[in-house]
Every structure is written in C-alpha cells, then in structure tokens.
NUPALO-319810 format. One record per residue (C-alpha): chain; y, x, z. Coordinates in pm, 1 decimal, padded with zeros to 6 digits. Each point is the difference from the previous one (the first is absolute). Layout:
A;Y;X;Z;
...
This chain:
A;15674.5;03133.2;-05022.4;
A;00162.3;-00277.5;00211.2;
A;00080.9;00113.6;00352.6;
A;-00222.4;-00273.6;00150.4;
A;-00307.8;00137.5;-00176.1;
A;00087.5;00357.2;00091.6;
A;00057.0;-00078.9;00368.3;
A;-00319.9;-00201.7;00001.7;
A;-00203.4;00287.9;-00139.5;
A;00149.8;00239.6;00256.6;
A;-00067.2;-00242.9;00286.4;
A;-00363.6;-00051.0;-00102.7;
A;-00043.5;00376.9;-00035.5;
A;00140.0;00062.8;00349.3;
A;-00215.9;-00272.4;00150.5;
A;-00309.2;00141.7;-00171.2;
A;00062.6;00334.3;00173.8;
A;-00007.0;-00150.0;00351.0;
A;-00183.3;-00332.0;-00040.5;
A;-00330.3;00112.7;00151.3;
A;00154.1;00095.3;00333.7;
A;00216.9;-00312.9;00023.9;
A;-00288.4;-00230.8;-00091.0;
A;-00203.7;00156.1;00281.7;
A;00282.9;-00107.8;00231.1;
A;-00025.5;-00355.3;-00133.4;
A;00306.0;00011.7;-00230.0;
A;-00081.6;-00195.3;-00317.2;
A;00105.9;00149.9;-00331.9;
A;00163.4;-00317.9;-00136.0;
A;00216.1;-00037.9;00312.5;
A;00115.2;00362.1;-00013.8;
A;00074.7;-00020.8;-00373.3;
A;00204.0;-00314.1;00065.6;
A;00209.5;00197.2;00249.8;
A;00038.8;00289.1;-00245.9;
A;00106.8;-00244.4;-00270.2;
A;00265.7;-00148.9;00223.6;
A;00123.4;00344.3;00105.5;
A;00025.2;00113.1;-00363.1;
A;00207.2;-00295.3;-00117.4;
A;00230.1;-00098.3;00289.1;
A;00278.8;00230.4;-00121.4;
A;00038.6;-00186.9;-00332.3;
A;-00152.8;-00345.2;00008.5;
A;00195.8;-00117.3;-00302.6;
A;-00154.8;00270.2;-00219.0;
A;-00343.9;-00084.4;00139.3;
A;00048.3;-00369.0;-00073.9;
A;00101.1;00081.1;-00357.8;
A;-00306.6;00219.2;-00049.1;
A;-00225.0;-00260.8;00156.6;
A;00122.5;-00259.1;-00249.0;
A;-00067.8;00211.5;-00309.3;
A;-00257.1;-00010.5;-00283.5;
A;-00149.5;00337.1;00092.4;
A;-00067.9;-00111.5;00357.8;
A;-00155.4;-00320.5;-00129.9;
A;-00232.5;00193.1;-00232.3;
A;-00097.9;00249.6;00269.4;
A;-00103.5;-00266.6;00251.2;
A;-00186.3;-00194.0;-00271.6;
A;-00211.4;00304.5;-00085.0;
A;-00060.6;00069.9;00368.8;
A;-00125.1;-00354.2;00055.3;
A;-00229.3;00020.7;-00303.5;
A;-00165.3;00312.1;00142.9;
A;-00035.0;-00152.9;00347.3;
A;-00150.3;-00323.9;-00131.6;
A;-00251.5;00193.2;-00207.5;
A;-00094.1;00218.6;00296.7;
A;-00044.7;-00306.2;00223.5;
A;-00228.8;-00165.3;-00255.1;
A;-00221.6;00306.1;-00043.0;
A;-00050.6;00081.5;00368.0;
A;-00171.1;-00326.5;00099.1;
A;-00367.6;00036.0;00084.8;
A;-00264.8;-00239.6;-00130.6;
A;00058.6;-00285.9;-00244.4;
A;00326.2;-00144.9;-00125.4;
A;00103.6;-00105.9;00351.6;
A;-00168.5;00287.1;00180.9;
A;-00283.1;-00007.4;00253.0;
A;00146.2;-00307.7;00175.0;
A;00033.8;-00196.5;-00321.1;
A;00008.7;-00353.8;00137.7;
A;00242.2;00077.7;00280.1;
A;00231.9;00201.2;-00223.9;
A;-00008.1;-00270.0;-00267.3;
A;00109.0;-00257.4;00258.1;
A;00285.3;00221.9;00114.1;
A;00140.8;00078.7;-00344.3;
A;-00077.9;-00329.0;-00176.6;
A;00075.7;-00246.1;00283.2;
A;00202.5;00163.9;00278.7;
A;00233.1;00195.3;-00226.6;
A;00104.2;-00296.0;-00220.1;
A;00053.2;-00213.5;00311.9;
A;00221.8;00270.1;00150.7;
A;00200.6;00028.2;-00321.8;
A;00052.1;-00376.8;-00010.4;
A;00108.8;-00014.8;00365.3;
A;00251.6;00281.5;-00048.0;
A;00139.0;-00162.8;-00315.0;
A;00040.6;-00335.5;00178.8;
A;00165.2;00158.9;00305.4;
A;00235.5;00201.6;-00222.6;
A;00096.2;-00310.0;-00197.6;
A;00070.5;-00199.8;00317.7;
A;00190.1;00271.4;00187.2;
A;00186.6;00142.1;-00300.2;
A;00039.0;-00276.9;-00260.8;
A;00270.7;00198.3;-00182.4;
A;-00271.3;00258.8;-00076.7;
A;-00252.8;-00249.5;-00130.5;
A;-00031.0;00194.8;-00328.0;
A;-00150.6;00301.4;00174.9;
A;-00239.0;-00161.4;00249.9;
A;-00297.9;00105.2;-00211.4;
A;00128.7;00355.7;-00014.8;
A;00057.8;00004.3;00376.5;
A;-00355.6;-00118.6;00063.4;
A;-00144.0;00270.5;-00225.5;
A;00212.8;00269.5;00163.5;
A;-00071.6;-00097.4;00356.7;
A;-00376.9;-00063.2;00005.3;
A;-00201.1;00296.7;-00147.4;
A;-00168.0;00203.0;00275.2;
A;-00024.3;00377.6;00018.2;
A;-00127.5;00216.7;00285.3;
A;00212.6;00305.0;-00087.9;
A;00243.4;-00061.8;00291.5;
A;-00282.1;-00083.8;00241.6;
A;-00287.7;00234.2;-00081.6;
A;-00085.8;00029.2;00369.2;
A;-00123.3;-00358.8;-00012.9;
A;-00264.0;00079.5;-00260.4;
A;-00108.7;00305.5;00197.8;
A;-00003.0;-00178.4;00334.7;
A;-00334.5;-00027.2;00172.9;
A;00129.3;-00318.2;00158.7;
A;-00052.1;-00176.1;-00332.8;
A;-00359.9;-00068.8;-00104.5;
A;-00111.1;00189.7;-00309.7;
A;-00049.0;-00324.6;-00188.2;
A;00357.8;-00116.2;00067.5;
A;00139.6;00335.4;-00110.7;
A;-00196.4;-00023.6;-00324.5;
A;00116.9;-00357.4;-00067.8;
A;00363.9;00087.7;00064.2;
A;-00021.9;00309.0;-00217.7;
A;-00147.8;-00186.9;-00298.1;
A;00244.1;-00289.1;00039.0;
A;00302.3;00230.2;00006.3;
A;-00125.0;00165.1;-00317.5;
A;-00028.3;-00330.1;-00182.0;
A;00279.2;-00234.1;00099.7;
A;00283.7;00206.5;-00147.7;
A;-00192.4;00013.2;-00328.4;
A;-00042.7;-00376.5;00004.4;
A;00364.2;-00056.3;00091.8;
A;00116.2;00216.6;-00293.8;
A;-00050.1;-00262.7;-00273.9;
A;00172.3;-00264.5;00213.6;
A;00290.8;00237.3;00057.2;
A;00007.6;00076.1;-00371.7;
A;00036.1;-00372.3;-00072.7;
A;00242.9;-00079.6;00282.6;
A;00251.2;00280.0;-00062.1;
A;00111.1;-00079.4;-00359.1;
A;00022.4;-00369.4;00087.1;
A;00213.3;00082.7;00305.1;
A;00228.9;00218.4;-00211.6;
A;00078.9;-00301.5;-00219.5;
A;00023.2;-00261.8;00276.3;
A;00190.3;00203.7;00258.5;
A;00357.8;-00042.6;-00131.8;
A;-00055.0;-00372.0;-00067.2;
A;-00136.9;-00073.1;00349.0;
A;00273.6;00207.8;00162.4;
A;00271.3;-00196.4;-00179.7;
A;-00161.9;-00332.1;00090.7;
A;-00008.5;00109.6;00365.5;
A;00361.1;00117.6;-00009.2;
A;00166.5;-00289.2;-00183.4;
A;-00240.6;-00294.4;00006.1;
A;-00159.6;-00160.2;-00304.2;
A;00294.6;-00235.4;-00056.1;
A;00241.1;00285.0;-00059.2;
A;-00228.4;00247.9;-00177.0;
A;00213.2;00202.6;-00238.8;
A;-00265.8;00151.4;-00222.9;
A;00073.7;-00088.0;-00360.4;
A;-00253.7;-00214.1;-00181.1;
A;-00079.1;00274.4;-00248.1;
A;-00047.0;00251.2;00283.9;
A;-00224.6;-00237.7;00190.2;
A;-00203.0;-00064.3;-00313.4;
A;-00030.9;00372.5;-00056.5;
A;-00118.2;00044.5;00360.1;
A;-00258.6;-00272.8;-00046.4;
A;-00127.6;00177.3;-00310.4;
A;-00022.8;00328.4;00189.8;
A;-00180.3;-00172.9;00288.0;
A;-00256.5;-00156.4;-00232.3;
A;-00043.6;00331.3;-00178.3;
A;-00056.6;00184.4;00328.2;
A;-00238.7;-00269.6;00126.1;
A;-00215.0;-00020.1;-00310.4;
A;-00003.5;00375.7;-00059.7;
A;-00117.7;00079.6;00352.9;
A;-00354.0;-00133.9;-00038.8;
A;-00071.0;00165.3;-00337.9;
A;00141.5;00326.9;00134.6;
A;-00245.9;-00014.1;00288.4;
A;-00294.8;-00091.2;-00221.8;
A;00078.7;00283.6;-00240.0;
A;00022.5;00239.3;00295.6;
A;-00339.6;-00117.1;00126.7;
A;-00150.7;00054.8;-00344.5;
A;00148.6;00350.7;-00019.6;
A;-00134.1;00084.6;00344.3;
A;-00348.3;-00133.1;-00075.1;
A;-00033.9;00180.0;-00333.0;
A;00156.0;00328.3;00105.6;
A;-00161.8;00017.0;00343.9;
A;-00337.9;-00100.7;-00138.2;
A;00000.8;00247.2;-00287.3;
A;00121.3;00293.3;00208.7;
A;-00241.9;-00079.2;00283.1;
A;-00296.7;-00014.5;-00236.6;
A;00113.5;00313.6;-00180.2;
A;00034.9;00200.4;00321.2;
A;-00334.0;-00122.6;00133.2;
A;-00169.3;00111.4;-00321.9;
A;00187.8;00330.6;-00003.9;
A;-00093.8;00077.0;00360.5;
A;-00362.6;-00088.2;-00059.9;
A;-00017.6;00237.1;-00295.7;
A;00190.0;00277.6;00174.1;
A;00293.8;-00016.6;-00241.5;
A;00256.7;-00078.7;00271.2;
A;00024.3;00141.0;00351.4;
A;00166.8;-00127.5;00316.7;
A;00330.8;00162.5;-00095.7;
A;00006.8;-00184.3;-00330.9;
A;-00083.2;-00326.1;00174.4;
A;00291.1;00052.4;00239.2;
A;00242.6;00045.9;-00288.4;
A;-00138.0;-00313.9;-00166.7;
A;00069.3;-00205.0;00310.1;
A;00363.0;00112.4;00018.1;
A;00068.5;-00049.8;-00370.4;
A;-00174.1;-00337.3;-00039.7;
A;00251.8;-00211.3;00199.6;
A;00289.8;00169.9;-00180.0;
A;-00154.2;-00075.0;-00338.6;
A;-00078.0;-00359.7;00097.4;
A;00355.0;-00050.6;00123.1;
A;00143.9;00171.0;-00308.0;
A;-00198.1;-00208.6;-00247.5;
A;00078.4;-00324.6;00181.8;
A;00374.8;00063.6;00003.2;
A;00054.6;00103.8;-00361.4;
A;00259.1;-00230.8;-00162.8;
A;-00250.3;-00168.8;-00231.2;
A;-00216.7;-00121.0;00289.6;
A;00242.7;-00023.9;00296.9;
A;-00290.6;-00069.4;00235.4;
A;-00019.1;00050.3;00376.3;
A;-00063.0;00371.0;00053.6;
A;-00095.4;-00044.5;00366.6;
A;-00272.9;-00248.6;-00084.3;
A;-00129.4;00222.6;-00278.3;
A;-00027.1;00298.9;00237.3;
A;-00165.3;-00203.4;00276.7;
A;-00254.6;-00166.3;-00228.7;
A;-00072.5;00335.5;-00165.7;
A;-00082.6;00137.5;00344.8;
A;-00231.5;-00290.2;00080.7;
A;-00192.3;00018.0;-00326.1;
A;-00005.9;00378.8;-00001.2;
A;-00165.0;-00002.0;00342.5;
A;-00258.8;-00257.5;-00106.3;
A;-00095.4;00182.5;-00320.9;
A;00021.6;00351.0;00147.7;
A;-00233.8;-00086.1;00290.0;
A;-00246.3;-00209.7;-00198.5;
A;-00351.8;00105.7;00092.7;
A;00111.4;00172.3;00321.4;
A;-00168.4;-00117.5;00316.1;
A;00320.0;-00039.5;00207.2;
A;00230.8;-00084.2;-00294.1;
A;00261.5;00243.0;00132.4;
A;00198.4;00252.7;-00204.7;
A;-00073.0;00349.0;00139.7;
A;00278.3;00116.3;00227.6;
A;00032.9;00324.9;-00195.8;
A;00114.4;-00209.1;-00297.2;
A;00236.5;-00214.5;00209.6;
A;00168.6;00290.5;00172.5;
A;00280.8;00069.5;-00248.4;
A;00107.1;-00361.4;-00057.1;
A;-00001.2;-00053.5;00378.3;
A;00226.7;00301.1;00050.0;
A;00230.8;-00097.2;-00286.2;
A;00018.6;-00350.3;00148.0;
A;00087.5;00139.2;00342.9;
A;00264.9;00229.2;-00150.6;
A;00167.2;-00272.7;-00203.6;
A;-00014.8;-00245.8;00290.2;
A;00176.6;00260.0;00213.9;
A;00292.2;-00006.8;-00241.5;
A;00012.8;-00380.6;00025.5;
A;00026.0;00021.8;00379.1;
A;00282.0;00252.6;-00037.6;
A;00184.8;-00250.8;-00220.5;
A;-00049.7;-00264.1;00268.1;
A;00203.3;00212.3;00242.7;
A;00316.2;-00032.5;-00206.4;
A;-00062.6;-00369.4;-00059.4;
A;-00043.4;-00051.7;00375.5;
A;00332.9;00170.5;00059.5;
A;00164.5;-00233.4;-00250.5;
A;-00149.1;-00307.6;00164.4;
A;00044.9;00083.2;00368.4;
A;00360.7;00116.3;-00032.5;
A;00103.9;-00350.8;-00107.8;
A;-00076.1;-00331.3;00174.1;
A;-00263.3;-00228.3;-00152.0;
A;-00075.4;-00368.5;00051.1;
A;-00223.9;-00114.3;00284.1;
A;-00215.6;-00183.2;-00254.8;
A;-00123.4;00337.2;-00126.9;
A;-00127.1;00094.7;00346.9;
A;-00174.7;-00336.6;00040.0;
A;-00176.1;00022.5;-00336.8;
A;-00113.9;00356.9;00067.2;
A;-00125.8;-00086.2;00348.5;
A;-00197.6;-00295.1;-00136.1;
A;-00142.9;00213.1;-00280.5;
A;-00117.2;00274.1;00236.5;
A;-00157.0;-00241.1;00248.4;
A;-00065.0;-00371.8;-00048.1;
A;-00002.1;-00011.8;-00382.0;
A;-00253.6;00281.0;-00004.0;
A;-00214.0;-00105.3;00296.3;
A;-00027.2;-00370.7;-00085.5;
A;-00125.5;00034.0;-00361.0;
A;-00238.3;00281.7;00096.0;
A;-00150.3;-00199.8;00285.5;
A;-00039.3;-00311.5;-00215.7;
A;-00152.4;00190.1;-00292.3;
A;-00264.8;00160.9;00223.5;
A;-00111.1;-00318.3;00177.1;
A;-00376.4;-00053.1;-00030.3;
A;-00040.7;00359.6;-00108.4;
A;-00194.8;00279.9;00166.5;
A;00321.6;00129.1;00161.7;
A;00041.3;-00098.0;00366.5;
A;00308.8;-00176.0;00133.2;
A;00124.9;00311.0;00177.2;
A;-00043.3;00211.2;-00311.5;
A;00178.7;-00260.7;-00211.3;
A;00300.6;00032.7;00230.5;
A;-00014.1;00380.1;-00021.6;
A;-00011.0;-00007.1;-00380.8;
A;00283.8;-00251.2;-00005.8;
A;00224.5;00201.1;00228.7;
A;-00072.4;00336.3;-00162.6;
A;00173.9;-00024.3;-00335.1;
A;00250.8;00287.3;-00032.5;
A;00247.2;00004.4;-00289.1;
A;00070.7;00318.3;-00190.0;
A;00021.5;00159.3;-00342.0;
A;-00057.3;-00306.6;-00219.9;
A;00262.4;-00195.2;00194.0;
A;00249.4;00283.8;-00047.1;
A;-00066.2;00033.0;-00373.9;
A;00014.9;-00374.4;-00066.8;
A;00322.8;-00017.7;00199.8;
A;00159.5;00288.6;-00190.0;
A;-00098.9;-00147.9;-00336.1;
A;00144.6;-00339.1;00097.2;
A;00321.0;00164.3;00121.1;
A;00028.9;00180.1;-00331.7;
A;-00063.0;-00307.5;-00215.4;
A;00169.1;-00289.5;00182.5;
A;00369.4;-00090.3;00008.8;
A;00187.2;00175.4;00280.0;
A;-00010.3;-00260.1;00279.0;
A;-00364.9;-00098.2;-00033.0;
A;-00100.0;00360.2;-00070.1;
A;00158.3;00115.2;00324.2;
A;-00162.7;-00288.1;00188.6;
A;-00345.9;00102.8;-00120.0;
A;00075.1;00363.8;00085.3;
A;00104.0;-00107.4;00351.2;
A;-00316.4;-00202.7;00050.6;
A;-00210.3;00290.6;-00125.4;
A;00160.1;00249.6;00237.4;
A;-00016.0;-00227.1;00304.7;
A;-00363.3;-00083.4;-00078.5;
A;-00117.7;00360.7;-00028.4;
A;00198.8;00127.8;00298.7;
A;-00119.0;-00298.2;00204.0;
A;-00357.5;00072.6;-00105.8;
A;00031.9;00364.6;00107.0;
A;00109.3;-00115.7;00345.0;
A;-00253.8;-00281.5;00026.9;
A;-00308.6;00154.9;-00159.8;
A;00070.4;00369.8;00033.6;
A;00131.0;00001.3;00356.6;
A;-00079.9;-00323.6;00183.6;
A;-00342.9;-00087.0;-00147.1;
A;-00186.7;00313.9;00122.0;
A;00126.7;-00060.1;00353.8;
A;-00096.0;-00367.6;-00020.8;
A;-00351.3;00084.8;-00119.8;
A;-00038.4;00249.9;00281.7;
A;00119.9;-00256.2;00254.4;
A;-00245.7;-00258.8;-00131.6;
A;-00285.2;00249.4;00017.3;
A;00091.5;00101.0;00356.4;
A;00010.6;-00366.3;00097.2;
A;-00342.8;-00057.6;-00156.4;
A;-00147.2;00298.6;00183.7;
A;00152.8;-00113.7;00330.5;
A;-00156.0;-00347.7;-00039.0;
A;-00337.1;00154.0;-00080.3;
C-alpha cells in the first residue's frame, strides 16, 4: 500500500477517536485533517508529490467523488431541485454558469499563457461545499429557508459542474503544450513541427467531439441504473423482501456500479455524471408515492457515513498539497482570481439570478457571500494535476489549494463572526 494511503488511513482513524470533543470546541474536521496531512508529509515532500501524481491516487479520488456526488443527489428533499425548486434552479442554472464564465474570462486575461486550462480552473474553483463551514448551516443567525437553499445548492452544483469538467480536462490536456509554446516563443517562431501540430489538432478534435457523447452515455447509464434499482428497492421494501440494512448496502454499491459501468473501455463515459444522475433518478423512483418524497434516513445513513469517511481522506491529501504550494512562491494573479471567485464572482451572479424572486435583497447577499469551497474543488484539482502537463497541472493545484484554504478562513472563521455582528447591529437598531 502506498505510504500516502496508509498515513491517510491512520490520520482519519486518529481523528475519528477524538473528533467529537474537538468539534464541540469548534474545531472543524476538514481543517484538522488538513493539518494532519501537512504534518504527515512535510518530511518527504518529493515522495508525496510522486504519489499524488500517480494512477492509483487518480482512481481513488475518482471513486470518492462518485460516492459523494451520489450521496448529494439522494439527500435532497422534495422534487428534482428540492423544496425551493425555483430558487435552486436559478442558482444552479443561471448563477453557476455566469460564475464559471466570469472565472474563465478573468483567468484568460490575467494568465494568457494558461488559456488552455481556463475551463478547468473555473470548474475547480466554483463548486460549493459546506464541509469546512458546517457552523454556518447550523447557525441560528441564518433563516431556515436560507440554510435549506444553500444546502440544496451545494449538493447540486458540483454534480452539474462534473460534465463540464469532464469535457474541459481532456481538451486542456491537448491544448496545454501548444498554448504554452505560443506564450513562450510567439506565433512567428513556433517550433512545433507540422506533423506534430496536425496530430495535436486531431487529438483536440477527438477530445472535443468525444466529450459530449461521453456525457450523454453517462446520463443514460445513470437514468437506467438509478431508475431500475430505485423501482426494485421500492417494490422489495413494500413486499417485505428487503430491510433497511439491505437498502443501505444498495445505496453504497449503486454509485460504484454506475461509475464502473460508465468507465469500462468500451463506453469510456463520464463516471461522475453517471453516479450523480443515478442518485437523482434513484431518489425520484425510490420515493415515488411518498408524501414528502424523501428517502428514509435509516436508508441514507451508511452512504452518508461512507461519504464522510472518504471525504476525510481527501482533506488529508489537501494537507500535503497545501505544503507543496505554500512552501514555494506563486503568482499574484492566482490570489486575485481566488479572491474574485470567493467574493464578487459568486455574489454578483447569485444576486442577479435571484432578482424578481421571492428571496429578499438581504438574503440574496447572504446566499451570495456564503459559498464555501471544499471536497469537490479538491478532487477536481487533484484530477487536473494528475492529468495535465507539469506547469499547468501545478498551476491548477495551486489555485485549488489557495481557494480551499482561503474559503476555510473566509467562510469557516470570518463569516460566523460577521453574521453575529450583523445580527447584533440589527438588534441594537431595533
């Protein structure tokens, strides 16, 4: 077993022994696992970097993301977009694409030599996740409705970003060396041989035209598999053939099967999309006829715990990556892009998308400012680092690390104090 995996398992085990007491003191699990990851790798960063950029690490984080996407899709209450369907639809179908476009434009302007990976950067930097800022969702300073909207949105936007990431990454892999050489030498002195350039063009076209079919096939796999298993379990539960324990095992195995089928060589579809869509359709078919359209928590329990366990390992991996990034200088453009992504490029699209909705102006601002980044950002960043050429791969890894660490500070530390200050100010005025 690679040392990274072994140290990660030990770190998660140790944290599990003491997590309850530390969480009562306000210490978030992801932040502590990040520290443990850094402490476990500082003595041999070169070995960690080699392990991080390996096929086994790539496969591990892919499977983890498939489980997390499935769990997110199955936990939503109500219809496809949850109890706040119209508001959530605006956030994920209007605000999210606008944010992705703004990040891509800013990345292209500030870092033209990395133009090939602007789509990848946008996909890495924008998915929201409340794992590093769980106190926000528990805070009484946030109205119940806002907490519900944020929770549903965070469960959906990483699933919707997955197909875009799946299209952007293979295209970036092909374009990256060409764009880098253009930036370094200028188009007049480009030294790529004609046959090599033609081969790159062929690979680009292949990646571009294969991306859409791969996503469509993944959607079809998710619909069929999630629908059939959901109907089968509903019928089995109604007839007393299956119990809650069996249902729990089904919900852990289903995303793995969906991912496995999608990624077999014959199909080469997007396994993340297949797992996410399977979760959506499974929830719809499993809860058909139920009054609240919610999967019983007894059935969700195991997949939730497996998701938490696997996400803990991802946060441990982030610790070593953070050590890699913060022990070497990085360009100021990275800090600017991250700051914009965490603030203006999140707030602006959210506010615009919710205009003329039932959400008040103040609540629009709260939703816009409360968009922590977490597990999906880490996984997308690690996958990009693994797949891209060295320079662009390290750039995306740097942006990922700075984004998540910045989000921990902004949303996990500063935001609760800001909410409390706003509430105290409101009470004083009253």
